[in-house]
Backbone bond lengths (Angstrom), bond angles and torsions (degrees), N, CA, C in turn:
res aa  C-N    CA-C-N  psi(-1)  N-CA   C-N-CA  omega(-1)  CA-C   N-CA-C  phi
1 M - - - 1.452 - - 1.575 107.23 -
2 L 1.339 115.20 -43.82 1.437 119.13 -178.82 1.487 111.48 -66.92
3 S 1.299 118.35 -36.39 1.483 120.36 177.23 1.513 110.47 -59.96
4 K 1.373 116.71 -40.60 1.504 115.53 -176.53 1.498 109.42 -71.86
5 I 1.339 121.30 -32.74 1.475 121.91 175.44 1.490 110.53 -66.72
6 T 1.375 117.19 -39.55 1.424 117.60 -179.31 1.554 111.23 -69.76
7 L 1.321 116.86 -34.44 1.474 122.52 175.35 1.486 109.38 -64.20
8 L 1.347 119.43 -43.32 1.418 122.37 -179.64 1.491 112.21 -66.18
9 I 1.343 119.88 -39.90 1.404 122.90 -179.60 1.583 108.16 -69.58
10 G 1.285 115.53 -43.45 1.444 117.99 173.48 1.519 116.92 -54.77
11 L 1.356 114.54 -40.45 1.372 121.01 -179.01 1.565 110.64 -66.66
12 I 1.308 113.75 -41.88 1.477 120.98 178.70 1.619 108.71 -64.42
13 I 1.251 118.36 -43.28 1.436 121.14 -178.53 1.536 110.42 -66.80
14 S 1.366 116.69 -40.55 1.461 117.22 -177.30 1.464 109.53 -75.04
15 T 1.336 121.62 -31.32 1.443 122.46 176.37 1.506 111.69 -66.60
16 G 1.416 114.79 -40.55 1.453 115.38 175.35 1.517 116.41 -66.67
17 A 1.274 112.84 -32.87 1.556 116.65 176.77 1.560 110.12 -68.08
18 H 1.322 112.83 -38.44 1.500 115.98 -178.07 1.571 107.32 -69.68
19 A 1.284 118.49 -40.96 1.420 120.23 177.39 1.537 114.68 -60.22
20 A 1.315 112.96 -36.31 1.509 116.44 179.87 1.504 110.67 -76.36
21 A 1.329 117.85 -21.36 1.458 117.88 -178.15 1.554 111.82 -89.11
22 T 1.301 117.70 -10.64 1.480 119.62 -179.68 1.491 109.74 -73.78
23 T 1.339 117.12 151.03 1.424 122.04 177.70 1.543 109.84 -88.11
24 T 1.292 116.25 148.52 1.417 119.87 177.64 1.524 111.09 -86.59
25 V 1.362 119.13 150.04 1.430 123.62 -176.13 1.561 104.19 -94.53
26 V 1.315 115.79 127.69 1.409 122.61 176.83 1.509 109.48 -103.27
27 P 1.371 119.44 118.31 1.446 121.36 -174.66 1.554 110.70 -65.18
28 E 1.296 114.90 149.98 1.462 120.85 177.37 1.534 110.12 -68.32
29 P 1.319 117.45 156.01 1.510 119.45 -179.35 1.472 109.21 -62.61
30 E 1.318 122.11 -31.79 1.475 121.51 180.00 1.529 109.65 -65.34
31 S 1.339 114.73 -40.94 1.512 117.02 179.71 1.522 111.26 -63.99
32 M 1.329 114.46 -41.77 1.456 118.02 -177.80 1.567 110.95 -67.58
33 S 1.333 115.89 -35.93 1.504 116.70 178.97 1.516 108.54 -71.03
34 L 1.302 121.86 -33.30 1.464 122.80 176.86 1.545 111.67 -69.00
35 I 1.303 115.24 -35.42 1.456 118.68 175.17 1.522 112.51 -67.26
36 V 1.313 115.94 -41.03 1.485 122.16 179.13 1.576 108.55 -65.06
37 I 1.347 116.89 -44.97 1.424 121.63 -179.72 1.496 110.24 -61.56
38 G 1.398 115.60 -44.53 1.448 120.39 -179.01 1.534 111.91 -60.66
39 L 1.353 113.65 -49.26 1.492 118.38 179.99 1.567 108.71 -62.18
40 G 1.298 118.70 -38.71 1.446 121.18 174.62 1.489 114.26 -57.70
41 L 1.351 115.11 -46.25 1.444 119.09 177.71 1.543 112.52 -66.29
42 I 1.231 120.52 -34.64 1.449 125.02 178.19 1.606 105.56 -66.25
43 G 1.301 114.88 -42.93 1.496 120.35 179.40 1.496 111.07 -59.67
44 V 1.344 116.03 -42.22 1.470 122.47 -177.61 1.503 109.45 -66.79
45 I 1.339 118.26 -42.34 1.402 123.53 -178.92 1.524 109.74 -67.46
46 V 1.314 120.63 -41.63 1.392 121.39 178.39 1.558 111.55 -68.97
47 F 1.356 116.90 -37.31 1.505 120.60 177.11 1.504 111.64 -61.94
48 R 1.353 116.52 -41.02 1.466 121.81 -177.56 1.480 113.74 -68.85
49 K 1.386 114.74 -31.72 1.484 118.52 179.94 1.501 113.63 -71.54
50 K 1.353 114.15 -23.31 1.546 115.92 -176.88 1.456 110.91 -78.95
């Protein structure tokens, strides 16, 4: 039983260390502009419906 708990704790620690070591993905400027334009259009549509 103790070995299973130790294995589980080790797995959690190694997963956390791996997650901390990964690099974050930065979106391209074109993607960010499309997101902003899309949210703006959604805002305009919602504003016009009110």
